[in-house]
C-alpha positions, -999 to 999 in steps of 0.1 A, spaced: -411 -268 -655 -435 -264 -633 -478 -258 -639 -499 -242 -621 -538 -245 -637 -560 -219 -620 -597 -239 -614 -622 -221 -605 -665 -218 -597 -679 -192 -597 -716 -202 -596 -738 -234 -594 -766 -230 -619 -788 -260 -604 -785 -292 -582 -806 -320 -584 -811 -348 -564 -821 -384 -566 -817 -409 -539 -782 -409 -534 -770 -394 -559 -768 -354 -563 -761 -336 -601 -745 -303 -599 -749 -280 -628 -720 -249 -620 -701 -225 -642 -662 -209 -637 -632 -209 -654 -598 -237 -657 -570 -216 -672 -587 -185 -676 -609 -202 -700 -649 -198 -692 -662 -236 -687 -695 -258 -679 -692 -283 -647 -711 -312 -643 -704 -329 -610 -725 -363 -602 -717 -375 -560 -729 -406 -548 -738 -403 -512 -738 -434 -486 -740 -425 -442 -737 -384 -450 -705 -385 -470 -696 -388 -508 -681 -423 -515 -679 -414 -554 -672 -389 -573 -675 -380 -613 -673 -349 -631 -676 -335 -673 -659 -305 -677 -667 -281 -712 -655 -252 -727 -683 -222 -728 -674 -214 -761 -673 -175 -772 -698 -178 -794 -731 -206 -792 -744 -221 -822 -781 -217 -806 -795 -196 -791 -807 -216 -756 -772 -212 -734 -755 -236 -716 -779 -235 -681 
């Protein structure tokens, strides 16, 4: 049995850079559920040499009024 996972970025909210690191805060969908994506890249010689990420499902109802972004 083969599983297909739908993964798409829909909107970039913020891009932060300092030194040779860049952090993006985005939202999109994974398996048809809304998600928050945090991607951290380390750049060297104008190329991405390392990447870390965190993905968190965006709840239908937040516990506060601050939002995810």
